[in-house]
DSSP file (Angstrom, degrees, kcal/mol; ACC not computed):
  #  RESIDUE AA STRUCTURE BP1 BP2  ACC     N-H-->O    O-->H-N    N-H-->O    O-->H-N    TCO  KAPPA ALPHA  PHI   PSI    X-CA   Y-CA   Z-CA
    1    1 A M     >        0   0    0      0, 0.0     4,-2.3     0, 0.0     5,-0.2   0.000 360.0 360.0 360.0 -29.1   18.9    3.5  -29.1
    2    2 A A  H  >  +     0   0    0      1,-0.2     4,-2.4     2,-0.2     5,-0.2   0.894 360.0  51.5 -61.8 -39.9   15.9    5.8  -30.0
    3    3 A D  H  > S+     0   0    0      1,-0.2     4,-2.8     2,-0.2    -1,-0.2   0.913 108.9  51.1 -61.4 -42.7   14.0    2.7  -31.3
    4    4 A D  H  > S+     0   0    0      1,-0.2     4,-2.5     2,-0.2    -2,-0.2   0.915 111.2  47.3 -61.1 -44.5   14.6    0.9  -28.0
    5    5 A Q  H  X S+     0   0    0     -4,-2.3     4,-2.6     2,-0.2    -1,-0.2   0.877 111.8  50.5 -66.5 -37.6   13.3    3.9  -26.0
    6    6 A D  H  X S+     0   0    0     -4,-2.4     4,-2.8     2,-0.2     5,-0.2   0.919 111.4  48.2 -64.8 -43.5   10.2    4.2  -28.3
    7    7 A Q  H  X S+     0   0    0     -4,-2.8     4,-2.9     2,-0.2    -2,-0.2   0.909 111.1  51.5 -61.9 -41.6    9.6    0.5  -27.8
    8    8 A Y  H  X S+     0   0    0     -4,-2.5     4,-2.8     2,-0.2    -2,-0.2   0.943 112.5  44.9 -59.8 -49.1   10.0    1.0  -24.0
    9    9 A R  H  X S+     0   0    0     -4,-2.6     4,-2.4     2,-0.2    -2,-0.2   0.931 115.4  47.1 -61.6 -47.1    7.6    3.9  -23.9
   10   10 A R  H  X S+     0   0    0     -4,-2.8     4,-2.2     1,-0.2    -1,-0.2   0.902 114.0  48.5 -61.9 -42.0    5.0    2.0  -26.1
   11   11 A G  H  X S+     0   0    0     -4,-2.9     4,-2.7    -5,-0.2    -2,-0.2   0.904 110.3  50.1 -66.0 -42.1    5.4   -1.1  -24.0
   12   12 A L  H  X S+     0   0    0     -4,-2.8     4,-2.4    -5,-0.2     5,-0.2   0.919 111.1  49.8 -63.1 -43.3    5.0    0.7  -20.7
   13   13 A E  H  X S+     0   0    0     -4,-2.4     4,-2.3     2,-0.2    -2,-0.2   0.923 113.2  46.0 -60.3 -45.3    1.8    2.4  -22.0
   14   14 A L  H  X S+     0   0    0     -4,-2.2     4,-2.4     2,-0.2    -2,-0.2   0.914 111.7  51.6 -65.0 -42.8    0.3   -0.9  -23.2
   15   15 A R  H  X S+     0   0    0     -4,-2.7     4,-2.5     1,-0.2     5,-0.4   0.911 111.4  46.9 -60.6 -43.9    1.2   -2.6  -20.0
   16   16 A I  H  X S+     0   0    0     -4,-2.4     4,-2.4     1,-0.2    -1,-0.2   0.901 111.1  52.3 -65.4 -41.0   -0.5    0.2  -17.9
   17   17 A E  H  < S+     0   0    0     -4,-2.3    -2,-0.2    -5,-0.2    -1,-0.2   0.896 116.1  40.5 -60.5 -41.0   -3.5    0.0  -20.2
   18   18 A M  H  < S+     0   0    0     -4,-2.4    69,-0.2    -5,-0.1    -2,-0.2   0.867 133.2  17.4 -77.0 -37.9   -3.8   -3.8  -19.7
   19   19 A F  H  < S-     0   0    0     -4,-2.5     4,-0.4    -5,-0.2    -3,-0.2   0.557 106.8-106.2-117.7 -10.9   -3.0   -4.1  -16.0
   20   20 A G     X  -     0   0    0     -4,-2.4     4,-2.1    -5,-0.4     5,-0.2   0.191  29.8 -92.4  91.7 144.9   -3.4   -0.6  -14.5
   21   21 A R  H  > S+     0   0    0      1,-0.2     4,-3.2     2,-0.2     5,-0.3   0.901 121.6  53.8 -59.1 -45.1   -0.8    1.8  -13.3
   22   22 A E  H  > S+     0   0    0      1,-0.2     4,-2.3     2,-0.2    -1,-0.2   0.921 110.6  45.8 -59.9 -45.7   -0.7    0.6   -9.7
   23   23 A A  H  > S+     0   0    0     -4,-0.4     4,-2.3     2,-0.2    -1,-0.2   0.907 115.6  46.4 -64.7 -41.9   -0.1   -3.0  -10.7
   24   24 A V  H  X S+     0   0    0     -4,-2.1     4,-2.8     2,-0.2     5,-0.2   0.928 111.7  50.7 -67.4 -44.6    2.6   -2.1  -13.2
   25   25 A D  H  X S+     0   0    0     -4,-3.2     4,-1.8    -5,-0.2    -2,-0.2   0.910 111.2  50.0 -58.6 -41.6    4.3    0.3  -10.7
   26   26 A Q  H  X S+     0   0    0     -4,-2.3     4,-1.0    -5,-0.3    -1,-0.2   0.939 113.0  44.7 -61.8 -48.0    4.3   -2.5   -8.1
   27   27 A R  H  < S+     0   0    0     -4,-2.3     4,-0.4     1,-0.2     3,-0.3   0.879 113.3  50.8 -66.4 -37.5    5.8   -5.1  -10.4
   28   28 A M  H  < S+     0   0    0     -4,-2.8     3,-0.3     1,-0.2    -1,-0.2   0.824 115.8  41.8 -70.3 -29.6    8.4   -2.6  -11.7
   29   29 A A  H >< S+     0   0    0     -4,-1.8     3,-1.6    -5,-0.2    -1,-0.2   0.561  87.7  95.6 -91.4  -9.4    9.5   -1.6   -8.2
   30   30 A A  T 3< S+     0   0    0     -4,-1.0    -1,-0.2    -3,-0.3    -2,-0.1   0.814  96.3  28.9 -56.4 -36.5    9.4   -5.2   -6.7
   31   31 A C  T >> S-     0   0    0     -4,-0.4     4,-1.0     1,-0.3     3,-0.7   0.232  97.8-150.2-111.2  13.4   13.1   -5.8   -7.2
   32   32 A G  G X4  -     0   0    0     -3,-1.6     3,-0.7     1,-0.2     4,-0.5  -0.143  64.9 -17.4  58.3-147.2   14.4   -2.3   -6.9
   33   33 A E  G >4 S+     0   0    0      1,-0.2     3,-1.2     2,-0.2    -1,-0.2   0.850 135.5  62.9 -60.2 -36.2   17.5   -1.2   -8.9
   34   34 A F  G <4 S+     0   0    0     -3,-0.7     4,-0.3     1,-0.3    -1,-0.2   0.852 105.0  46.3 -58.7 -36.0   18.4   -4.9   -9.3
   35   35 A G  G <X S+     0   0    0     -4,-1.0     4,-2.4    -3,-0.7    -1,-0.3   0.501  83.8  96.1 -87.7  -4.6   15.3   -5.5  -11.3
   36   36 A K  H <> S+     0   0    0     -3,-1.2     4,-2.3    -4,-0.5    -1,-0.2   0.889  82.2  51.3 -57.6 -43.9   15.5   -2.5  -13.6
   37   37 A P  H  > S+     0   0    0      0, 0.0     4,-2.0     0, 0.0    -1,-0.2   0.910 111.8  48.0 -61.4 -39.1   17.2   -4.3  -16.5
   38   38 A L  H  > S+     0   0    0     -4,-0.3     4,-2.6     2,-0.2    -2,-0.2   0.919 110.6  50.8 -65.7 -42.5   14.6   -7.0  -16.5
   39   39 A Q  H  X S+     0   0    0     -4,-2.4     4,-2.8     1,-0.2     5,-0.2   0.867 107.5  54.4 -63.4 -35.1   11.8   -4.4  -16.4
   40   40 A H  H  X S+     0   0    0     -4,-2.3     4,-3.0    -5,-0.2     5,-0.4   0.933 109.4  47.3 -62.2 -45.2   13.4   -2.7  -19.3
   41   41 A I  H  X>S+     0   0    0     -4,-2.0     4,-2.4     2,-0.2     5,-1.5   0.924 112.7  49.5 -61.3 -45.3   13.3   -6.0  -21.3
   42   42 A I  I  <>S+     0   0    0     -4,-2.6     5,-2.3     3,-0.2     6,-0.4   0.939 117.5  39.6 -60.6 -48.7    9.7   -6.6  -20.3
   43   43 A N  I  <>S+     0   0    0     -4,-2.8     5,-1.9     3,-0.2    -2,-0.2   0.950 123.6  37.3 -68.2 -49.2    8.5   -3.1  -21.3
   44   44 A A  I  <5S+     0   0    0     -4,-3.0    -3,-0.2    -5,-0.2    -2,-0.2   0.908 132.6  18.9 -73.2 -42.5   10.6   -2.7  -24.5
   45   45 A Y  I  X>S+     0   0    0     -4,-2.4     5,-2.4    -5,-0.4     4,-0.5   0.886 126.2  42.1-102.6 -45.8   10.5   -6.2  -25.9
   46   46 A A  I  4XS+     0   0    0     -5,-1.5     5,-2.9    -4,-0.2     6,-0.2   0.974 136.5  12.8 -66.9 -52.4    7.6   -8.1  -24.4
   47   47 A Y  I  4<S+     0   0    0     -5,-2.3     5,-0.2     3,-0.2    -3,-0.2   0.846 129.3  50.6 -95.3 -37.1    5.0   -5.3  -24.6
   48   48 A G  I  4<S+     0   0    0     -5,-1.9    -3,-0.2    -6,-0.4    -4,-0.2   0.742 130.6  13.3 -74.0 -22.5    6.7   -2.7  -26.8
   49   49 A D  I  X5S+     0   0    0     -4,-0.5     4,-0.7    -6,-0.1     3,-0.4   0.708 132.6  30.7-114.2 -74.6    7.5   -5.3  -29.5
   50   50 A V  I >4<S+     0   0    0     -5,-2.4     3,-1.2     1,-0.3    -3,-0.2   0.924 123.8  43.5 -63.0 -50.0    5.7   -8.7  -29.3
   51   51 A W  T 34<S+     0   0    0     -5,-2.9    -1,-0.3    -6,-0.3    -4,-0.2   0.756 111.3  58.2 -67.1 -21.7    2.5   -7.6  -27.6
   52   52 A S  T 34 S+     0   0    0     -3,-0.4    -1,-0.2    -5,-0.2    -2,-0.2   0.565  81.7 106.5 -85.1  -8.6    2.3   -4.5  -29.9
   53   53 A R    <<  -     0   0    0     -3,-1.2     3,-0.1    -4,-0.7    -4,-0.0  -0.316  62.7-146.4 -68.3 157.9    2.3   -6.7  -33.1
   54   54 A T  S    S+     0   0    0      1,-0.1    -1,-0.1     3,-0.0    -3,-0.0   0.424  72.5  94.2-112.2   0.7   -1.1   -6.9  -34.9
   55   55 A A  S    S+     0   0    0      1,-0.1    -1,-0.1     2,-0.0    -2,-0.0   0.846  95.0  37.4 -65.0 -32.2   -1.2  -10.4  -36.4
   56   56 A L  S    S-     0   0    0     -3,-0.1    -1,-0.1     2,-0.0     5,-0.0  -0.957  92.1-118.3-116.9 138.4   -3.1  -11.7  -33.3
   57   57 A P    >>  -     0   0    0      0, 0.0     4,-2.0     0, 0.0     3,-0.6  -0.376  30.7-109.5 -69.0 154.7   -5.7   -9.6  -31.5
   58   58 A P  H 3> S+     0   0    0      0, 0.0     4,-2.6     0, 0.0     5,-0.2   0.853 117.7  56.7 -53.7 -38.1   -4.9   -8.8  -27.8
   59   59 A A  H 3> S+     0   0    0     29,-0.2     4,-2.4     1,-0.2     5,-0.2   0.901 106.8  48.9 -62.9 -39.4   -7.7  -11.2  -26.6
   60   60 A T  H <> S+     0   0    0     -3,-0.6     4,-2.1     2,-0.2    -1,-0.2   0.911 111.1  49.8 -66.0 -42.0   -6.1  -14.1  -28.4
   61   61 A K  H  X S+     0   0    0     -4,-2.0     4,-2.5     1,-0.2    -2,-0.2   0.909 110.5  51.3 -61.5 -41.4   -2.7  -13.2  -27.0
   62   62 A S  H  X S+     0   0    0     -4,-2.6     4,-2.4     2,-0.2    -2,-0.2   0.923 109.5  48.4 -63.4 -44.6   -4.2  -13.1  -23.5
   63   63 A L  H  X S+     0   0    0     -4,-2.4     4,-2.1     1,-0.2    -1,-0.2   0.877 111.4  51.5 -64.1 -36.2   -5.9  -16.5  -23.9
   64   64 A T  H  X S+     0   0    0     -4,-2.1     4,-2.6     2,-0.2    -2,-0.2   0.915 109.2  49.8 -64.6 -43.4   -2.6  -17.9  -25.1
   65   65 A M  H  X S+     0   0    0     -4,-2.5     4,-3.1     2,-0.2     5,-0.3   0.901 108.2  53.5 -63.0 -40.7   -0.8  -16.4  -22.1
   66   66 A I  H  X S+     0   0    0     -4,-2.4     4,-2.4     1,-0.2     5,-0.3   0.942 110.7  47.0 -58.1 -47.5   -3.4  -17.9  -19.7
   67   67 A A  H  X S+     0   0    0     -4,-2.1     4,-2.5     1,-0.2    -2,-0.2   0.931 115.5  44.9 -60.8 -46.2   -2.8  -21.4  -21.3
   68   68 A M  H  X S+     0   0    0     -4,-2.6     4,-2.2     2,-0.2    -2,-0.2   0.926 114.9  45.9 -66.7 -44.7    1.0  -21.1  -21.1
   69   69 A M  H  X>S+     0   0    0     -4,-3.1     5,-2.5     2,-0.2     4,-0.6   0.893 115.5  47.1 -67.5 -38.4    1.2  -19.7  -17.6
   70   70 A A  H ><5S+     0   0    0     -4,-2.4     3,-0.7    -5,-0.3    -1,-0.2   0.924 113.0  48.7 -66.7 -44.0   -1.3  -22.3  -16.3
   71   71 A A  H 3<5S+     0   0    0     -4,-2.5    -2,-0.2    -5,-0.3    -1,-0.2   0.862 113.3  47.4 -64.1 -35.8    0.5  -25.2  -18.1
   72   72 A A  H 3<5S-     0   0    0     -4,-2.2    -1,-0.2    -5,-0.2    -2,-0.2   0.564 112.0-120.5 -83.1  -8.5    3.9  -24.0  -16.7
   73   73 A G  T <<5 +     0   0    0     -3,-0.7     2,-1.3    -4,-0.6    -3,-0.2   0.782  59.8 150.0  74.9  27.1    2.5  -23.6  -13.2
   74   74 A H     >< +     0   0    0     -5,-2.5     4,-2.6    -6,-0.2    -1,-0.2  -0.668  17.1 175.6 -93.9  81.8    3.3  -19.9  -12.9
   75   75 A A  H  > S+     0   0    0     -2,-1.3     4,-2.3     1,-0.2    -1,-0.2   0.868  73.8  49.7 -59.1 -43.8    0.4  -18.9  -10.6
   76   76 A N  H  > S+     0   0    0      1,-0.2     4,-1.9     2,-0.2    -1,-0.2   0.931 114.6  43.9 -64.3 -45.0    1.5  -15.3  -10.1
   77   77 A E  H  > S+     0   0    0      2,-0.2     4,-2.7     1,-0.2    -1,-0.2   0.860 110.5  56.7 -67.9 -34.7    1.8  -14.7  -13.8
   78   78 A L  H  X S+     0   0    0     -4,-2.6     4,-2.1    -9,-0.2    -2,-0.2   0.937 106.9  49.1 -59.4 -46.7   -1.4  -16.5  -14.5
   79   79 A R  H  X S+     0   0    0     -4,-2.3     4,-1.9     1,-0.2    -2,-0.2   0.920 111.5  49.5 -59.4 -45.1   -3.2  -14.2  -12.1
   80   80 A V  H  X S+     0   0    0     -4,-1.9     4,-2.0     1,-0.2    -1,-0.2   0.932 113.6  45.3 -59.5 -47.4   -1.7  -11.1  -13.9
   81   81 A H  H  X S+     0   0    0     -4,-2.7     4,-2.1     1,-0.2    -1,-0.2   0.746 106.8  58.6 -76.2 -22.2   -2.7  -12.4  -17.3
   82   82 A L  H  X S+     0   0    0     -4,-2.1     4,-1.9    -5,-0.2    -1,-0.2   0.919 108.6  46.5 -65.6 -43.5   -6.2  -13.4  -16.3
   83   83 A K  H  X S+     0   0    0     -4,-1.9     4,-1.9     1,-0.2    -2,-0.2   0.907 112.7  49.8 -64.1 -41.4   -6.7   -9.7  -15.3
   84   84 A G  H  X S+     0   0    0     -4,-2.0     4,-2.1     1,-0.2    -1,-0.2   0.880 107.1  55.5 -63.4 -38.0   -5.2   -8.6  -18.6
   85   85 A A  H  <>S+     0   0    0     -4,-2.1     5,-2.9     2,-0.2    -2,-0.2   0.903 107.0  49.2 -62.9 -41.5   -7.5  -11.0  -20.5
   86   86 A L  H ><5S+     0   0    0     -4,-1.9     3,-1.5     1,-0.2    -1,-0.2   0.922 111.5  49.3 -63.4 -42.6  -10.6   -9.5  -18.9
   87   87 A K  H 3<5S+     0   0    0     -4,-1.9    -1,-0.2     1,-0.3    -2,-0.2   0.843 108.0  55.3 -63.4 -33.5   -9.3   -6.0  -19.8
   88   88 A N  T 3<5S-     0   0    0     -4,-2.1    -1,-0.3    -5,-0.1   -29,-0.2   0.320 126.9 -98.6 -85.4   9.0   -8.7   -7.2  -23.3
   89   89 A G  T < 5 +     0   0    0     -3,-1.5    -3,-0.2     1,-0.3     2,-0.2   0.570  69.3 151.4  92.6   9.5  -12.3   -8.4  -23.6
   90   90 A C      < -     0   0    0     -5,-2.9    -1,-0.3    -6,-0.2     2,-0.2  -0.510  37.4-134.4 -74.2 143.4  -12.1  -12.1  -22.9
   91   91 A S     >  -     0   0    0     -2,-0.2     4,-2.1     1,-0.1     5,-0.2  -0.535  19.7-113.7 -92.8 162.4  -15.2  -13.6  -21.4
   92   92 A A  H  > S+     0   0    0      1,-0.2     4,-2.6     2,-0.2     5,-0.2   0.878 119.2  56.0 -59.3 -37.7  -15.3  -16.0  -18.4
   93   93 A E  H  > S+     0   0    0      2,-0.2     4,-2.2     1,-0.2    -1,-0.2   0.898 106.3  48.9 -64.0 -41.2  -16.6  -18.7  -20.9
   94   94 A Q  H  > S+     0   0    0      2,-0.2     4,-2.0     1,-0.2    -1,-0.2   0.916 112.3  48.2 -64.6 -42.7  -13.5  -18.2  -23.1
   95   95 A I  H  X S+     0   0    0     -4,-2.1     4,-2.1     1,-0.2    -2,-0.2   0.916 110.5  52.0 -62.5 -43.1  -11.2  -18.5  -20.1
   96   96 A Q  H  X S+     0   0    0     -4,-2.6     4,-2.0     1,-0.2    -2,-0.2   0.905 107.3  52.4 -60.1 -42.6  -13.0  -21.6  -19.0
   97   97 A E  H  X S+     0   0    0     -4,-2.2     4,-2.1     1,-0.2    -1,-0.2   0.905 108.6  50.1 -61.8 -42.1  -12.6  -23.2  -22.4
   98   98 A V  H  X S+     0   0    0     -4,-2.0     4,-2.0     1,-0.2    -1,-0.2   0.910 111.5  48.8 -61.8 -41.7   -8.9  -22.6  -22.4
   99   99 A L  H  X S+     0   0    0     -4,-2.1     4,-1.7     2,-0.2    -1,-0.2   0.797 107.5  54.3 -72.7 -27.4   -8.6  -24.1  -18.9
  100  100 A L  H  X S+     0   0    0     -4,-2.0     4,-1.6     2,-0.2    -1,-0.2   0.889 108.2  49.8 -69.5 -39.3  -10.7  -27.2  -20.0
  101  101 A L  H  X S+     0   0    0     -4,-2.1     4,-2.5     1,-0.2     5,-0.3   0.902 107.0  56.3 -61.5 -40.0   -8.2  -27.7  -22.8
  102  102 A L  H  X>S+     0   0    0     -4,-2.0     4,-3.0     1,-0.2     5,-0.9   0.907 103.3  54.2 -56.6 -43.6   -5.5  -27.4  -20.2
  103  103 A A  H  X5S+     0   0    0     -4,-1.7     4,-0.8     1,-0.2    -1,-0.2   0.911 112.5  43.2 -58.5 -43.2   -7.1  -30.3  -18.2
  104  104 A L  H  <5S+     0   0    0     -4,-1.6    -2,-0.2     1,-0.2    -1,-0.2   0.885 126.5  28.6 -71.2 -39.2   -7.0  -32.6  -21.3
  105  105 A Y  H  <5S+     0   0    0     -4,-2.5    -2,-0.2    -5,-0.1    -3,-0.2   0.665 133.0  27.1-101.6 -18.4   -3.6  -31.8  -22.5
  106  106 A C  H  <5S-     0   0    0     -4,-3.0     4,-0.3    -5,-0.3    -3,-0.2   0.509 112.0 -97.9-122.8  -9.8   -1.6  -30.8  -19.4
  107  107 A G     X< -     0   0    0     -5,-0.9     4,-1.8    -4,-0.8    -1,-0.1  -0.093  26.5 -85.3 110.2 154.7   -3.4  -32.6  -16.7
  108  108 A I  H  > S+     0   0    0      1,-0.2     4,-3.2     2,-0.2     5,-0.2   0.878 117.8  58.1 -64.1 -43.1   -5.9  -32.3  -13.9
  109  109 A P  H  > S+     0   0    0      0, 0.0     4,-2.1     0, 0.0    -1,-0.2   0.928 109.6  44.9 -58.1 -43.4   -3.6  -30.9  -11.2
  110  110 A A  H  > S+     0   0    0     -4,-0.3     4,-2.4     1,-0.2    -2,-0.2   0.908 115.2  48.7 -63.8 -40.6   -2.6  -27.9  -13.5
  111  111 A A  H  X S+     0   0    0     -4,-1.8     4,-2.9     2,-0.2     5,-0.2   0.882 108.0  54.1 -68.5 -38.0   -6.2  -27.4  -14.4
  112  112 A N  H  X S+     0   0    0     -4,-3.2     4,-2.2     2,-0.2    -2,-0.2   0.951 112.1  43.9 -59.8 -49.3   -7.3  -27.5  -10.7
  113  113 A D  H  X S+     0   0    0     -4,-2.1     4,-2.3    -5,-0.2    -2,-0.2   0.929 115.6  47.9 -61.7 -45.7   -4.9  -24.8   -9.7
  114  114 A A  H  X S+     0   0    0     -4,-2.4     4,-2.8     1,-0.2    -1,-0.2   0.892 110.8  50.9 -65.4 -40.0   -5.7  -22.7  -12.7
  115  115 A H  H  X S+     0   0    0     -4,-2.9     4,-2.8     2,-0.2    -1,-0.2   0.910 110.1  50.4 -63.0 -41.4   -9.5  -23.0  -12.2
  116  116 A R  H  X S+     0   0    0     -4,-2.2     4,-1.9    -5,-0.2    -2,-0.2   0.940 113.9  43.9 -61.8 -47.0   -9.1  -22.0   -8.6
  117  117 A I  H  X S+     0   0    0     -4,-2.3     4,-2.4     2,-0.2    -2,-0.2   0.918 114.3  49.9 -65.1 -43.7   -7.0  -18.9   -9.5
  118  118 A A  H  X S+     0   0    0     -4,-2.8     4,-3.0     1,-0.2     5,-0.2   0.912 108.7  52.3 -62.0 -42.8   -9.3  -18.0  -12.4
  119  119 A A  H  X S+     0   0    0     -4,-2.8     4,-2.3     1,-0.2    -1,-0.2   0.902 110.2  49.2 -60.9 -40.2  -12.4  -18.3  -10.1
  120  120 A E  H  X S+     0   0    0     -4,-1.9     4,-2.5     2,-0.2    -2,-0.2   0.944 113.4  45.5 -62.4 -48.4  -10.8  -15.9   -7.6
  121  121 A V  H  X S+     0   0    0     -4,-2.4     4,-1.4     1,-0.2    -2,-0.2   0.910 112.7  50.5 -64.1 -42.5   -9.9  -13.3  -10.3
  122  122 A L  H  <>S+     0   0    0     -4,-3.0     5,-3.6     1,-0.2     6,-0.7   0.911 111.2  48.7 -63.1 -41.8  -13.3  -13.6  -11.9
  123  123 A R  H ><5S+     0   0    0     -4,-2.3     3,-1.9     4,-0.3    -2,-0.2   0.926 108.3  54.5 -62.0 -43.9  -15.0  -13.0   -8.5
  124  124 A E  H 3<5S+     0   0    0     -4,-2.5    -1,-0.2     1,-0.3    -2,-0.2   0.801 112.9  43.8 -59.0 -29.0  -12.7  -10.0   -7.8
  125  125 A H  T 3<5S-     0   0    0     -4,-1.4    -1,-0.3    -3,-0.2    -2,-0.2   0.170 118.5-109.5-104.6  16.6  -13.9   -8.5  -11.1
  126  126 A G  T < 5S+     0   0    0     -3,-1.9    -3,-0.2     1,-0.1    -2,-0.1   0.787  92.5 104.5  65.3  30.0  -17.6   -9.3  -10.6
  127  127 A R      <       0   0    0     -5,-3.6    -4,-0.3    -6,-0.2    -5,-0.1   0.259 360.0 360.0-122.9  10.7  -17.7  -12.0  -13.3
  128  128 A G              0   0    0     -6,-0.7    -5,-0.2    -5,-0.1    -6,-0.1   0.465 360.0 360.0-134.9 360.0  -17.7  -15.2  -11.3
């Protein structure tokens, strides 16, 4: 159990570093007690384990997440990971390139939605 708690702590720290305390607190509280087990999984395993691995740099992981969330049509998660990508050092040009690949391989409708969301996030962060 100690490993699990260490992973949880490490994951929570990384998540806060990437997205900011306010955003993480909001997401963790969104489903109240009912959502606590899911938040534990997200902190301990998604961020405390997979995101903490070193074979890929954080920026590469962020660009991958943008592609996956956009392709799957998960607009809320796309917005979250766009913000994380900026924090992890991704440029607007890199994000744009990923979304252009999305257009070719996943279709124009997915790319239109993703471009709109990305443009909003980039404007919010003074990069668009």
